[in-house]
C-alpha positions in Angstrom: 0.0 0.0 0.0 1.4 3.4 -1.0 0.2 5.0 2.3 2.1 2.5 4.4 5.3 3.1 2.3 5.0 6.9 2.8 4.7 6.4 6.6 7.9 4.3 6.7 9.8 6.9 4.7 8.7 9.7 7.0 9.6 8.0 10.3 12.9 6.7 8.9 14.0 10.3 8.4 16.2 11.7 11.2 14.5 15.0 11.0 11.2 13.4 12.2 12.4 13.9 15.9 12.3 17.7 15.4 8.7 17.9 14.0 6.2 19.6 16.3 3.1 19.0 14.2 1.5 17.4 11.2 -1.3 18.7 9.1 -3.3 16.2 7.0 -5.5 18.1 4.5 -7.9 15.5 3.3 -10.5 17.8 1.8 -9.7 16.7 -1.8 -8.0 13.4 -1.1 -9.0 10.3 -2.9 -9.7 7.9 0.0 -11.3 5.2 -2.1 -8.5 2.7 -1.4 -8.4 3.6 2.3 -10.5 2.2 5.1 -10.7 2.0 8.9 -8.4 -1.0 8.9 -5.8 0.9 6.9 -6.1 3.8 9.4 -5.5 1.4 12.3 -2.4 0.0 10.6 -1.0 3.6 10.1 -1.8 4.1 13.8 0.3 1.1 14.7 3.2 2.6 12.8 2.7 5.9 14.5 2.6 4.4 17.9 6.1 3.0 17.3 7.3 6.4 16.1 6.3 8.0 19.4 9.5 6.5 20.8 11.4 9.1 18.7 8.9 11.9 18.9 6.7 11.5 22.0 4.9 14.9 21.6 3.1 15.8 18.4 0.1 17.8 17.4 -1.8 16.3 14.5 -4.4 18.4 12.7 -6.8 16.6 10.3 -8.8 18.6 7.8 -11.9 16.9 6.5 -15.6 17.4 6.0 -16.6 14.1 4.4 -18.3 11.8 6.9 -16.6 8.7 5.6 -13.2 10.3 5.8 -14.0 11.6 9.3 -14.9 8.0 10.3 -11.5 6.8 9.1 -9.8 9.6 11.0 -11.7 8.7 14.1 -10.4 5.1 13.8 -6.8 6.3 13.5 -7.1 8.6 16.5 -8.6 5.9 18.6 -5.7 3.7 17.8 -3.4 6.5 19.0 -5.3 7.3 22.2 -2.6 6.0 24.6 0.2 8.2 23.2 1.3 11.7 24.0 0.1 13.0 20.6 -2.7 15.5 20.4 -5.4 15.3 17.6 -8.0 17.7 16.4 -10.3 17.8 13.4 -10.8 21.0 11.3 -12.8 21.9 8.3 -10.2 24.3 6.9 -6.5 24.9 6.7 -6.5 28.3 8.4 -8.0 27.0 11.7 -5.6 24.0 11.6 -2.6 26.3 11.2 -3.7 28.4 14.1 -4.0 25.3 16.4 -0.6 23.9 15.6 1.2 27.3 15.9 
């Protein structure tokens, strides 16, 4: 899966330890090959990555109910970490939150 490959590349980069936040703008994303199980798998990768970066703010931008359901599954899989999550409907509000 292309999404899993991307996650591995991101967390394999030494600079990952210095990242304070992530913004996932999913307003126009094609999520047709993504489901709740995929989100849980990404969450498992992210849990491991909290060893290198234990504090992170993650802003998700979405309005589609199906996408929001996938985001919710991901966030639930990360509930026992030090990462913070918040859902937004636009980039401006997400940027304010992570700043």
